[in-house]
N, C-alpha and C positions, 0 to 999 in steps of 0.2 A: 888829608893830614894838615889842613890849615889850622890856625890857632883856635878859631871858634869851634870847629869840629872836635879837636882834641879836648877842649874845655868841656864841651857837651858830653863826650864819652866819659870823661872823668866824673862828671856830675851824675851821669847815668849809673856808673859803677857804684858810686856812693849811695845812690838811691836803692839799687839792688841790695847792697850790703845792709843798709838801714832796714829795708823791708824784712830781710831774713832775721835780723836782730829782733824786730817787732814780733816775728813769729816764734821767738824763743831760742834762736841759735846763739851760742856764745860768739863773741866778737871774732875770734880766730876762725871759727867754722863759717860765720857769715861772710868773712872776707874770702875764704876759699870758695864759697858758693858763688859770690860775685865774680870771681876769676873764672870759674867754670862757665857761667852764663856768658860772660864777655867772650871767652875763647870760642864757644860754640856759635854764638851769634855773629861774631866777626868772620868766622869761616864761611858761614852761610851767606852773609852779606857780600863777601867777596865773589861769590858764585852767582850773584843776582844781577840781572841786567839793570842798566841805569834807566832813569825815567825816559831819556831820549831814545835809548835802544828799544824800550817797550812800545814806543810809538810806531816802530817799523814792523808792519805786518809779516814780513818775511823772517824776522828774528823771533817771532812769537808763535809761529805756526809750524809745529813738528808733529804731524800725524803719526801715531805709534800704536801698534797692537798692544793690548794689555799684557800679553805674554812677554813682549819685548821690554816693556817697562818693568815687569817683575824680574826679568833677567838682569836688567841694569841696576835694580835696587833689591837684591835678594834678602836684605835684612828687614824688609817691610812686606807684610802679607797683604797685598793689594786686594785680592779677591775677598778675604775675610773683612777687610776694612770697608770695601764698597757694599758688601752684603749688610754689615752692621749699620751702615749709613742709610740703608734702604734704597740704594741706587738700583736701577734696573740692570739687567745683564748688559755688560759693556764689553765689546771686543776690541774697539779701536777708540782712541781718545787723542786729544791735542795736549801734548806735553809742552807747555809754553816755554819752559826753561830747562832743557836737559842738563845743562851744567849745574844747575841748582840741585837737581835730583842726584847727580853724581856726588855733590858735596854732602847731601843728606846721607847717602850711603856711606861715604867716608866717615862721617860723624857717628853713625849708628854702629859701624864696624870697629871704629878706632877709639871711641871715648869709653872711659870706665862707666859701668852701669850706674854707679852712684852719681856721676856727673850728669848723665842723661836724665836721671830721676830728678836731680836738682833743677836742671833746665826746664823740665816739664812742670815741676812744682812752681817754679818762678812764673811761668806763663799762666798757670791756673790762678795763682794769687793775683797776678797783674790784671787778668781779665775780670776777676771777681772783686777787686779792691773797692769799686764804688759802693758795693753792697755790704762791706765788712765793717769792722769796728772803726771808731773815729781815728785812732792812731794810724791804721793802715790807709784809710781814706785820705787822711791829711798828708801822709808821706807821698801817696800817688799824686795828689793835687800839687804838692810842692814841686815835684819834678815836671809832670805833664802840663799842669795849669800855669804855674808861675814861671818855671824855667823855660819851657818850650813855647808857650803861648803868651806869656806876659800878663796873665790874668791875676789881678791883685787879691781877690777874695773868692772863696768857694761859695757857691750858691747855698742858701739854707737847705737843710735836709728835706723840708716839705716840698720845696720847688724841685729838687732832684727827683723825689718820688713821683710828683705829678708829671714831670717830664718823661719818666720811664713808662708810666701808665699810658701817656699819650703816644709815646713811641711804639709801645707794644700793642696797644689796642686801637691805635689811630685808624687803621683800615677798617676794623670792625665798626667803629663809630661812624665812619663815612658810609659804610654799607647800610647801617641802620638809618642814617639820615636820608640816603637815597630811597630806601624802602618807605620811610615816612612821607617823603615828598612825592615820589613817583609810583609807589605801590608795587615796585618790582623787587 
């Protein structure tokens, strides 16, 4: 709750609101969307271990049968999710932060469906923003680049595209290079 964190939270709220406005929501609806996102994210953040706590192996090791996780979070269909993700049959897993999953269950059970949809829409747009229109890319850069990292200018679009190709195909390029050099 220090001054810098409070300021960053307010700038983040403004960024979320601005993004929803760029998506076509009226100012009042964009403000309500920003409030919903902040409420859900704050509740989840409060249930998350700190960086220091995550370094303690005893605090992040909670072996749990899948059935027990399902019982703790009945609003989430774990078996369906894992199957759709292509995971092999899982009977036991490590639930690193049980309190976080309890908070997720509280949100799933207690939030209005429209607010959960808004929260998911926010994260979809946030994750895709580098690939979207200039106004959405610019809004994301203003907050994540300028405000959080202090970067003055966004890289030109062509450099971003080359970086994405290198990131996504970099390993394939290395494999091809090894094949060319070593014949394996």
